[in-house]
C-alpha positions in Angstrom: -42.0 -7.6 -40.0 -44.6 -9.5 -37.9 -48.0 -7.9 -38.5 -50.5 -8.5 -35.6 -53.4 -8.5 -38.1 -51.8 -11.2 -40.2 -50.9 -13.1 -37.0 -54.6 -13.2 -36.1 -55.6 -14.3 -39.6 -53.0 -17.0 -39.5 -54.1 -18.2 -36.0 -57.7 -18.5 -37.2 -56.6 -20.2 -40.4 -54.5 -22.8 -38.5 -57.4 -23.5 -36.2 -59.6 -24.5 -39.2 -57.2 -27.4 -39.8 -56.8 -28.3 -36.1 -57.8 -32.0 -35.7 -59.0 -31.7 -32.2 -57.8 -32.8 -28.8 -58.8 -36.4 -28.9 -57.2 -39.8 -29.2 -57.2 -41.0 -32.8 -58.5 -44.5 -33.4 -55.8 -47.0 -32.5 -53.5 -44.4 -31.0 -52.6 -43.6 -27.4 -52.2 -39.9 -27.9 -53.8 -36.7 -28.9 -54.3 -35.7 -32.5 -52.7 -32.4 -33.5 -51.6 -30.6 -36.6 -48.8 -32.3 -38.5 -47.0 -29.0 -38.4 -46.9 -27.4 -35.0 -49.3 -24.5 -34.6 -46.8 -21.8 -33.5 -44.6 -22.5 -36.5 -47.6 -22.5 -38.9 -49.0 -19.3 -37.6 -45.7 -17.4 -37.8 -45.2 -18.6 -41.3 -48.6 -17.2 -42.3 -47.8 -14.0 -40.5 -44.7 -13.5 -42.6 -46.3 -14.6 -45.8 -50.1 -15.0 -46.1 -49.8 -16.3 -49.7 -48.9 -20.0 -50.0 -46.6 -19.5 -53.0 -44.2 -17.7 -50.7 -43.9 -20.5 -48.2 -41.9 -23.7 -48.3 -39.7 -22.6 -51.3 -36.5 -24.4 -52.3 -33.4 -22.2 -52.4 -29.9 -23.5 -52.9 -31.0 -27.1 -52.3 -32.7 -26.3 -49.0 -36.4 -25.6 -48.2 -37.0 -22.1 -46.8 -40.0 -21.4 -44.6 -40.7 -18.1 -46.4 -39.3 -16.3 -49.4 -40.4 -12.7 -50.2 -39.3 -9.1 -50.8 -37.4 -9.1 -47.5 -35.4 -12.1 -48.4 -35.7 -15.5 -46.6 -37.4 -16.0 -43.3 -36.8 -19.1 -41.1 -38.9 -19.8 -38.0 -36.8 -21.7 -35.5 -37.8 -22.3 -31.9 -34.6 -24.2 -30.8 -31.3 -25.7 -31.9 -30.0 -22.8 -34.1 -27.0 -25.0 -34.9 -29.3 -26.9 -37.2 -29.5 -23.8 -39.4 -25.7 -23.8 -40.2 -25.9 -25.5 -43.6 -29.0 -23.6 -44.6 -27.5 -20.2 -43.7 -24.4 -20.9 -45.8 -26.6 -21.5 -48.8 -29.3 -18.8 -48.1 -26.9 -15.9 -47.3 -25.2 -16.3 -50.6 -28.5 -15.5 -52.3 -30.3 -12.9 -50.2 -30.8 -11.6 -46.6 -32.0 -14.1 -44.0 -34.2 -13.3 -40.9 -34.5 -16.0 -38.2 -37.7 -15.7 -36.2 -37.5 -17.1 -32.6 -40.9 -17.5 -30.8 -40.7 -16.6 -27.1 -43.6 -17.5 -24.8 -43.9 -14.4 -22.7 -47.2 -15.6 -21.3 -48.2 -19.2 -21.3 -51.2 -21.2 -20.1 -50.8 -24.9 -19.3 -53.8 -26.9 -20.3 -54.2 -30.5 -19.2 -56.6 -32.6 -21.2 -58.0 -36.1 -21.1 -56.3 -38.2 -23.9 -59.4 -40.3 -24.4 -62.0 -37.6 -24.8 -60.0 -34.3 -25.3 -61.9 -32.8 -22.3 -60.1 -29.9 -20.7 -59.2 -30.9 -17.1 -57.3 -27.8 -16.0 -55.9 -24.5 -17.2 -53.3 -22.6 -15.2 -50.8 -19.8 -15.9 -47.2 -20.9 -16.2 -44.8 -19.0 -13.8 -42.2 -19.1 -16.6 -42.0 -16.0 -18.8 -39.6 -15.9 -21.7 -38.0 -12.6 -22.8 -35.7 -11.5 -25.6 -32.8 -12.5 -23.4 -33.8 -16.2 -23.9 -32.5 -16.1 -27.5 -28.8 -15.6 -26.5 -28.0 -19.3 -25.8 -29.3 -20.1 -29.3 -27.4 -17.2 -30.9 -24.2 -18.5 -29.2 -24.5 -21.7 -31.4 -24.3 -19.4 -34.4 -21.8 -16.8 -33.1 -19.4 -17.2 -36.0 -22.2 -16.4 -38.4 -23.3 -13.2 -36.6 -20.8 -10.9 -38.3 -22.1 -11.9 -41.8 -24.0 -9.2 -43.6 -27.7 -9.9 -44.2 -28.3 -12.1 -41.2 -31.0 -10.7 -38.9 -33.1 -12.0 -36.0 -36.6 -11.4 -34.7 -38.0 -12.4 -31.3 -41.8 -12.9 -31.5 -43.2 -12.4 -28.0 -46.3 -14.6 -27.7 -49.1 -15.6 -25.4 -49.8 -19.3 -25.9 -51.7 -22.3 -24.6 -49.7 -25.4 -24.2 -51.7 -28.6 -24.3 -50.5 -31.6 -22.3 -51.8 -35.0 -21.3 -50.5 -38.0 -19.3 -50.1 -41.6 -20.4 -50.9 -43.7 -17.2 -49.0 -46.7 -18.4 -45.8 -44.6 -18.9 -45.8 -42.8 -15.6 -47.0 -39.4 -14.5 -44.8 -37.3 -16.7 -47.0 -35.0 -18.9 -46.6 -35.2 -22.7 -46.8 -31.9 -24.6 -48.8 -32.3 -27.8 -49.0 -28.7 -29.1 -48.7 -25.0 -28.3 -51.6 -22.9 -29.6 -50.7 -19.2 -30.2 -53.2 -16.8 -28.8 -51.7 -13.3 -29.2 -48.6 -11.6 -30.6 -47.6 -9.4 -27.7 -44.7 -7.7 -29.3 -41.4 -8.3 -31.2 -37.8 -7.4 -30.8 -35.4 -6.8 -33.8 -31.7 -7.9 -33.7 -30.5 -6.5 -37.0 -27.5 -4.4 -36.0 -25.0 -3.9 -33.2 -27.1 -1.0 -32.0 -30.1 -3.4 -31.5 -27.9 -5.6 -29.3 -26.6 -2.6 -27.3 -30.2 -1.6 -26.5 -30.4 -4.8 -24.4 -27.6 -3.8 -22.1 -28.7 -2.3 -18.9 -28.1 1.3 -18.1 -25.5 2.5 -15.6 -22.7 0.1 -16.7 -19.1 1.3 -16.1 -16.9 1.8 -19.1 -15.4 -1.6 -18.6 -17.9 -4.3 -17.5 -18.3 -8.0 -17.3 -21.0 -10.6 -16.6 -21.2 -9.7 -12.9 -22.1 -6.0 -13.6 -24.7 -7.0 -16.2 -26.2 -9.7 -13.9 -26.6 -7.3 -11.0 -28.6 -4.9 -13.2 -30.7 -7.3 -15.2 -31.4 -9.9 -12.5 -30.1 -12.7 -14.8 -27.6 -15.4 -13.6 -24.0 -14.7 -14.4 -23.6 -17.7 -16.8 -26.5 -16.4 -18.9 -24.8 -13.0 -19.0 -21.5 -14.4 -20.0 -23.1 -16.1 -23.0 -24.9 -12.8 -23.8 -21.7 -10.8 -23.8 -19.9 -13.3 -26.0 -22.8 -13.1 -28.5 -22.8 -9.3 -28.4 -19.0 -9.4 -29.1 -19.5 -11.7 -32.1 -22.3 -9.4 -33.4 -19.9 -6.3 -33.2 -21.7 -4.5 -30.4 -19.0 -4.8 -27.7 -15.2 -5.4 -27.6 -13.0 -7.5 -25.4 -11.1 -5.1 -23.1 -8.9 -7.4 -20.9 -9.3 -9.4 -17.8 -9.7 -8.8 -14.1 -8.3 -12.0 -12.7 -10.3 -14.6 -14.6 -13.1 -12.3 -15.4 -13.5 -11.1 -19.0 -14.1 -7.4 -19.3 -15.8 -5.7 -22.3 -16.5 -2.2 -23.5 -19.0 -0.8 -26.1 -17.6 -0.9 -29.6 -16.8 2.2 -31.6 -18.1 2.7 -35.1 -16.2 0.7 -37.7 -14.2 -1.3 -35.1 -13.4 -5.0 -35.7 -14.3 -6.6 -32.4 -14.4 -10.4 -32.6 -11.4 -12.1 -30.9 -10.4 -15.5 -29.6 -9.8 -15.4 -25.9 
């Protein structure tokens, strides 16, 4: 779905409209695009033609409408999509694209001149597993036919500056996408199962997944509840207070309240 060539075209197109890293007259901040750059580039990547972007469907504005249905780019707060999804899914399939910063450079700039003061690599690396807390907000929607997700793995530059009169906390003004490093599809239960680590016992819980993935157990609990809602795994009982799951069989109804 995400074409690297279109991504690069969109990145260059967005930079043409970039207002520059400087303080606008009468403002104590850095001028940026009215629409954040990552969102703008991913929209172009999904639809290079403007007539396919920002289309009203069912009383809501969709980022992209095309042959593959509706595409929404959402970096956070998936719960804000609830009303839109209800309207959109009654018309056609919907794909939600989540940008993940697998590689990120932190760029500090002077808010008066836009001069680059420093550039360093962030120690934080987002992966496909970072989408699960957002998916948890939509877990009751996950069984609905036609709802799909894409994780866009990006390299970005994040521009920050400080306002001396408001303390030392840095203000983020924009993220500039540099490269599309890859993408992960979450279209079916099988796609979710691919993200489980190998070597799991027949019955497993957050502890077993955490030990093999190196993620904290709370993150793994959320991931397992999402996978259950998506039809990839089934609740299989408890070991004390621990929830246990198993991989779902074909055609099995798996979602439960426990």
